[in-house]
C-alpha positions as CSV (number, residue, x, y, z in Angstrom):
1,M,103.0,75.3,105.0
2,A,100.4,72.7,105.8
3,K,101.4,72.3,108.9
4,E,101.3,76.3,110.5
5,Q,97.8,76.4,108.8
6,D,96.4,73.5,110.6
7,M,97.9,74.9,114.3
8,L,96.4,78.0,113.2
9,L,93.7,76.8,112.4
10,S,93.7,74.5,115.7
11,L,94.3,77.5,117.8
12,I,92.1,79.9,116.3
13,T,88.8,77.8,116.3
14,G,90.1,75.9,119.9
15,F,89.7,79.9,121.4
16,Y,86.7,80.7,119.1
17,K,84.8,78.0,121.3
18,W,86.6,78.5,124.5
19,Q,85.2,82.5,124.6
20,G,81.8,81.1,124.3
21,N,82.4,78.3,127.7
22,Y,85.1,79.3,129.7
23,G,84.1,76.4,131.8
24,K,85.3,73.9,129.4
25,I,88.7,73.5,127.1
26,P,88.2,72.5,123.5
27,D,90.1,70.2,122.2
28,E,90.8,71.7,119.2
29,L,93.1,73.9,121.5
30,Y,94.6,70.8,123.1
31,K,95.6,69.9,119.5
32,G,96.8,73.8,118.2
33,M,99.0,73.7,121.6
34,L,100.7,70.2,120.3
35,L,101.1,71.3,117.3
36,F,102.7,74.5,118.1
37,I,105.6,72.7,120.6
38,G,106.0,70.3,117.6
39,Q,106.4,73.7,115.6
40,T,108.8,75.4,118.1
41,A,111.1,71.9,118.6
42,P,113.5,72.9,115.2
43,S,114.2,76.5,116.6
44,K,115.6,78.2,119.6
45,A,112.4,79.0,121.0
46,Q,111.0,77.6,124.3
47,P,107.5,75.7,124.2
48,P,104.7,76.5,126.5
49,V,105.4,74.7,129.1
50,D,101.3,75.0,129.9
51,L,98.2,76.8,128.6
52,F,99.1,79.7,130.8
53,H,102.4,80.2,128.9
54,L,100.8,79.7,125.4
55,L,98.8,82.3,126.0
56,Q,100.8,84.8,127.2
57,I,103.0,84.0,123.9
58,L,100.2,84.3,121.4
59,H,99.7,87.8,122.6
60,R,103.2,88.7,121.1
61,P,103.7,89.4,117.4
62,S,104.1,85.9,115.6
63,K,107.9,86.3,114.2
64,E,108.4,86.0,118.3
65,W,106.7,82.5,118.5
66,G,109.8,80.7,117.1
67,V,107.7,78.7,114.4
68,P,109.9,78.6,111.0
69,D,107.8,79.6,108.1
70,L,104.9,81.3,109.7
71,K,104.8,84.5,108.0
72,E,103.9,82.5,104.8
73,C,100.4,82.3,106.0
74,Y,100.3,84.6,108.6
75,P,101.2,87.9,109.3
76,E,104.9,88.7,110.9
77,D,103.7,91.9,113.1
78,A,100.3,90.5,114.5
79,P,99.6,88.6,117.6
80,L,97.0,85.8,117.6
81,L,95.6,87.2,120.9
82,E,94.9,90.6,122.3
83,E,94.4,92.2,126.0
84,Y,90.4,92.9,126.0
85,V,89.6,91.6,123.1
86,G,90.5,87.9,122.6
87,L,91.5,86.6,119.5
88,S,92.8,89.5,116.8
89,P,91.6,91.1,113.7
90,Q,94.2,88.7,112.1
91,A,92.9,85.4,113.4
92,D,89.7,86.7,112.6
93,E,90.6,87.3,108.9
94,F,92.5,83.6,108.8
95,L,89.6,81.7,110.3
96,N,87.0,83.4,107.6
97,L,89.7,82.5,104.7
98,H,90.6,78.7,105.9
99,I,87.8,77.5,107.8
100,S,84.5,76.5,105.7
101,P,81.8,79.4,106.4
102,Q,79.3,77.7,107.7
103,D,81.4,77.2,110.6
104,A,82.6,80.8,111.2
105,E,81.0,84.0,112.5
106,Q,79.7,85.1,109.4
107,Q,77.7,81.8,108.6
108,N,74.0,83.6,108.0
109,M,75.4,85.0,104.8
110,Y,76.5,82.1,103.5
111,E,73.8,79.8,104.3
112,I,71.7,83.2,102.4
113,L,74.1,82.8,99.6
114,M,73.8,78.9,99.0
115,Y,70.3,79.3,99.2
116,C,69.9,81.9,96.3
117,K,72.5,79.8,94.6
118,E,70.9,76.7,94.3
119,E,70.3,75.5,91.3
120,G,66.6,75.6,90.0
121,R,66.2,78.8,92.3
122,Q,68.6,81.6,91.1
123,L,67.6,84.2,93.4
124,Q,69.5,87.2,92.3
125,Q,67.2,90.2,93.4
126,E,66.9,88.8,96.6
127,Y,70.4,88.3,97.2
128,A,71.4,91.9,96.0
129,L,68.7,93.4,98.1
130,I,69.7,91.3,101.1
131,R,73.5,92.3,100.7
132,T,72.8,96.1,100.7
133,F,70.3,95.9,102.9
134,L,73.1,94.6,105.0
135,S,75.6,96.9,103.7
136,N,73.9,99.9,104.5
137,P,75.2,101.8,107.8
138,Q,71.5,103.0,108.8
139,N,70.8,98.9,109.4
140,S,73.5,98.0,111.0
141,I,71.9,98.7,114.5
142,I,68.2,98.3,114.3
143,T,64.7,97.7,115.6
144,S,63.2,94.7,115.8
145,F,60.3,96.0,113.8
146,Q,62.2,97.3,111.7
147,L,64.4,94.3,110.4
148,S,61.0,92.5,110.3
149,E,59.5,95.0,108.2
150,F,62.3,93.8,105.8
151,A,62.9,90.0,106.1
152,E,59.0,89.7,106.1
153,T,59.2,91.3,102.7
154,F,60.6,88.1,101.5
155,T,58.0,85.7,100.6
156,D,60.1,82.8,100.8
157,L,59.9,82.2,105.4
158,Q,63.6,80.3,105.2
159,L,65.2,83.0,103.8
160,T,63.3,85.7,106.0
161,N,64.6,83.3,109.0
162,L,68.0,83.2,107.8
163,I,67.7,87.2,107.1
164,K,66.9,87.8,110.5
165,Q,69.7,85.4,112.0
166,C,72.6,87.7,110.8
167,Y,71.6,90.4,114.4
168,E,71.6,89.5,117.6
169,E,69.5,91.6,120.1
170,I,71.7,94.4,122.5
171,T,68.6,96.0,124.3
172,P,69.7,95.4,128.0
173,I,73.2,96.8,127.3
174,I,72.1,99.5,124.7
175,A,73.2,102.7,127.1
176,N,77.0,100.7,127.5
177,F,77.6,101.6,123.6
178,R,78.4,104.7,121.3
179,K,77.3,105.1,117.7
180,C,80.0,104.6,115.1
181,P,80.8,107.7,113.3
182,N,81.4,105.5,110.5
183,C,79.5,102.2,109.8
184,G,77.0,103.3,112.2
185,W,77.6,99.6,114.5
186,T,78.3,99.4,118.1
187,L,81.1,101.6,119.9
188,E,82.4,100.1,122.8
189,Y,85.1,101.4,125.5
190,R,88.7,99.9,125.4
191,K,92.0,100.0,126.0
192,D,90.9,104.1,127.3
193,R,88.7,104.5,124.0
194,W,85.7,103.9,121.8
195,R,86.4,101.0,119.2
196,C,84.7,100.0,116.8
197,N,84.4,96.1,116.5
198,K,88.1,93.7,117.2
199,E,90.2,96.1,113.5
200,D,88.7,99.8,114.8
201,I,89.5,100.6,111.0
202,C,86.2,103.3,111.6
203,H,88.0,105.1,113.6
204,L,90.7,106.5,111.0
205,L,88.1,107.0,108.3
206,A,85.7,109.2,111.0
207,D,85.6,111.8,113.8
208,F,85.4,110.1,116.9
209,E,85.3,113.8,119.5
210,N,81.9,113.6,119.4
211,L,79.9,110.5,120.1
212,S,76.1,109.9,120.3
213,S,74.4,107.1,122.8
214,F,71.6,105.1,120.8
215,D,68.0,106.1,121.5
216,F,65.2,103.7,120.6
217,G,63.5,104.2,123.6
218,K,62.1,101.1,124.8
219,E,61.9,99.3,121.9
220,R,63.8,96.4,121.0
221,V,67.1,96.8,120.0
222,L,69.2,94.4,117.4
223,R,72.4,94.8,116.1
224,Q,74.3,92.9,112.9
225,L,76.8,90.2,114.4
226,P,80.1,91.6,114.5
227,G,81.6,88.5,111.8
228,I,78.7,90.6,109.7
229,Q,79.9,94.1,110.6
230,R,83.4,93.2,110.3
231,F,83.1,90.9,106.4
232,V,79.5,92.2,105.3
233,L,79.0,95.4,106.3
234,L,82.4,97.0,106.1
235,P,83.5,95.6,102.5
236,G,79.5,96.5,101.0
237,M,80.0,100.1,102.3
238,S,82.7,100.1,100.1
239,E,80.8,98.2,97.1
240,L,78.0,100.5,97.4
241,R,80.4,103.4,97.4
242,I,81.6,102.3,94.1
243,A,78.5,102.1,92.2
244,E,76.9,104.9,93.4
245,R,79.7,106.7,92.3
246,L,80.1,104.8,89.0
247,I,76.5,105.8,88.0
248,R,76.8,109.2,88.6
249,K,79.3,108.6,85.7
250,G,77.2,107.7,83.2
251,Y,78.2,103.5,83.7
252,E,75.1,100.4,83.5
253,V,76.3,99.5,87.2
254,E,74.6,95.8,88.9
255,L,75.3,94.8,92.6
256,Y,76.6,90.8,93.0
257,P,75.5,89.5,89.4
258,N,74.6,85.8,89.1
259,V,74.2,85.9,92.8
260,D,77.5,87.0,93.9
261,E,80.1,85.6,91.7
262,Y,81.6,88.9,91.4
263,D,80.8,92.4,93.5
264,L,79.3,94.7,90.9
265,S,79.5,94.5,87.0
266,V,79.9,97.8,84.7
267,S,79.0,98.0,81.4
268,V,78.6,100.5,78.9
269,N,78.3,100.7,75.3
270,G,77.3,96.6,75.2
271,K,81.1,96.0,76.7
272,R,81.5,94.9,80.3
273,V,83.9,94.3,83.3
274,Y,83.4,92.9,86.9
275,L,84.8,94.5,89.9
276,D,85.5,92.7,92.6
277,V,86.3,94.3,96.2
278,K,89.1,92.5,98.3
279,D,88.7,94.0,102.0
280,F,91.7,92.1,104.2
281,R,93.7,94.4,106.6
282,D,96.9,93.2,105.6
283,P,98.7,92.7,102.0
284,R,100.0,89.4,103.0
285,T,96.6,87.7,103.6
286,L,95.1,88.9,100.9
287,A,98.0,87.4,98.3
288,N,98.0,84.6,100.4
289,F,93.9,84.3,99.8
290,F,94.5,84.3,95.8
291,N,97.5,81.7,96.1
292,H,95.8,79.2,97.7
293,Q,93.2,79.3,95.3
294,T,94.0,76.4,91.9
295,S,94.2,77.9,88.7
296,A,90.2,77.1,87.6
297,Y,88.9,79.3,90.4
298,L,91.4,82.1,89.0
299,E,90.2,81.7,85.9
300,K,87.2,83.8,86.5
301,Y,89.4,86.8,87.3
302,K,91.7,86.6,84.0
303,G,91.2,89.7,81.5
304,K,87.5,90.2,83.1
305,C,87.7,91.5,86.8
306,L,89.5,94.2,88.8
307,I,89.9,93.2,92.0
308,V,89.7,96.2,94.2
309,V,91.2,97.4,97.6
310,P,89.2,99.9,99.4
311,E,91.2,103.3,100.2
312,Y,91.3,103.0,103.6
313,R,94.0,100.1,103.6
314,S,96.4,102.2,102.9
315,L,96.7,104.2,105.9
316,L,97.7,101.1,107.2
317,F,99.9,99.7,105.1
318,A,101.3,102.3,102.6
319,S,101.9,100.8,98.8
320,Y,99.3,98.5,100.1
321,R,98.6,97.3,96.5
322,E,102.0,96.6,95.5
323,R,103.4,94.8,98.6
324,S,100.0,92.6,97.7
325,M,101.3,92.1,94.2
326,A,104.6,91.4,94.8
327,L,103.4,88.5,97.5
328,L,101.4,86.4,94.7
329,N,102.8,83.4,93.6
330,E,103.3,82.9,89.5
331,T,99.8,81.1,89.1
332,A,98.3,83.7,90.8
333,Q,99.9,86.6,89.2
334,E,98.9,85.5,85.7
335,Y,95.3,85.6,86.6
336,I,94.9,88.9,88.9
337,E,95.4,92.7,88.1
338,M,94.9,94.5,91.3
339,I,94.1,98.3,91.8
340,M,93.2,100.7,94.2
341,E,89.7,102.1,94.7
342,N,91.0,105.5,93.6
343,E,92.2,103.9,90.3
344,I,88.6,103.0,89.7
345,E,88.0,105.1,86.7
346,L,91.4,105.7,85.0
347,S,91.2,101.6,84.7
348,L,87.6,101.4,83.4
349,K,88.5,104.0,80.8
350,K,91.6,101.9,79.6
351,V,89.4,98.8,79.8
352,F,86.4,100.6,77.5
353,L,88.6,102.6,74.7
């Protein structure tokens, strides 16, 4: 499986860099193509003869590529590239799982986490405030003044700068977008409809009939980076929703305890359990996340943490939890207990009996 992962990582990293500069083909893309040719050699599939041919192949579902055992690390029905989109949502998830976070699109959040966790610093309250801010749909598109107003409440200049780097300016092109009725981010018109980021999960969760434009007057307008929207805002919305519901039910809830060791700490009558929200498009990708971890890493989940899958994932994959649990290897099965979001309260009642 290491060969398949290396091939995918080279291809995705290469395309990611190429999107930023089409004038030069990155070395990673050439390496990925050579690995792809090597992987297809044992099968009857025709290997790509040039980069154009490779692009055509990668627009098809991965099960048609002719790479044996690829399904163990990448969804069978997913392409690597999509027309009008570029790298597919599944490719983004693969990159998020396998590349070092500081090189991925959400590197800024990773740097904030590492800065707040640094020994001798342990900025728990600051980290929770930042994650909560970035998880609020009202803050997915904001003015430069609003961002500065929040970021500069922190006296640490480095932390202030890291927060600001989670956003990009869209003032010159704001008229091209509409406001997402689910997460508040920018909708872009592609493939004959308005879409929110690559995956467009929001289309299943809100009414897209009457969309509104952004009206910020003459102010500078910023939006969260696409990686922040996908890997911080969307799961964060679920985390905040769960926290608010449990607080109303009388539970004591702490967000991102121990500087993000878990997503939520839930307590009642001196007993405590942790929740971790895992928001992956495909149940196999979620299972692979745990399958690739060491026993030492998985130990933090055993008997004290429930893995929570946002309910909307079942709209794309029926029996999402059951599928993902069935794909866990023996080691991961020993440590992981997974539930859907709508099962939280019943599961907590059993824990706190």
